[in-house]
C-alpha angles and dihedrals in degrees: 000000000000117000127193104262094215139018110261134185097243096205088059091059103053091143089065092058122092118253110264121238119266115285091259141097124301136176138225113257110244125189093233091056101046098094095043091046091056092043098049102023097204114207101259121142099234146336127239128212132193105241093220092063090062102044093104122104096254140294132125097333092059093043091053091046092050090053093047092048087064089069109024137040111244130223118200115213117189122206104172109054095093096212091179095050124120098224122073117281113272101254092199091054091046090051090049090051090049090053091051090051092047092050097042102037089206126202090227136018122195143173138178135269089229145081130240108164139050129179091350095309112122124207123209092229138066103239124203124238131220112260105232134137090258094052090045091057091042095052093042090056091050092049088050089051092050095047091047091052095045093041090225146076120274132201120235119217124218111236133234113244138196100183135037120230114236091225108044107117100165115080111237097244091051089049090053092045090054092048087054091050095047100042108020090238122144134229129253102201110208103199094190091053089050091053093044091053092046091053097042103041104017104251121157108245095192092052087049091055090050092050100045114095100253096200091058095056107105102167143012127217123206126186145152123259138197117250112205126185117194124213091258091057096257112144131204132178116211121203097227103146089221108123145028119299109279120242095248090051090053088051091051090047090055089051090049093050091046090054102033106021135240118315136169103291124203126205106215116203114159106151126052086010110208130213117293094254091060091054090048091048090056090049092050090048088055088056091051095046091049092049091051092049092051092046091052096055117112116260110275093017102128124180120224117265116242118259113246 
């Protein structure tokens, strides 16, 4: 496998990076939709795949993906690298991710600010990390390692959370901003995760939007979540990607676009997957909501352009 011959500052080599998709709505590529997607070619801006689903040597998944790449830009979203984990990065997994990126030549590559494996044991969740100076240095080094191996910039996604660490002194947007500064990575701003965290642990989502480095945001994610109310009145919102985007998340998305600008926007729907036309309808609504948010900005109020 090809390795980058020398360490480069990725933000100084923007010309080497693929062109991102249009700043419009895209959908996750689901096996049940592949044939219909090719047959009807609905006007969505891009499709996103989970890298781990394409780490095999070949076969039908790669044939379908090759056909779909003829018509749509592709975004590769990793879920298993465990950038926030304490044990060394799994070199085999990183090599497999690099091969997916080499084969697919995606417009965007992203991973999570989270951990989900330790000493070879894999969890079925993306778990948050404490935001401390030590974890900042640790995650930055692992992002550097990943970008060196992939020979390209990646986007880092903010996690959903259900608890707050006792020792986590750095606010999450400042933590992400410093990762951007140290490594040249970008940010994948998951608006549903932002809303879920605000509801569950009491963060201020609008202050978060003001603090995040707008020029580093390369993609948005939108998804549905489950709202559960216990008999004692306790509420929790669970990021399950199993329904349409909730009204307050659309409102937060409009606020994000007004502050940051339009970006490629993925509709995530991974449980109780609906028909293709429902996914496309959500993507087209994202286009409409973004247009409304941009139109409502005050004259002269310009959002920062994304960094290539």
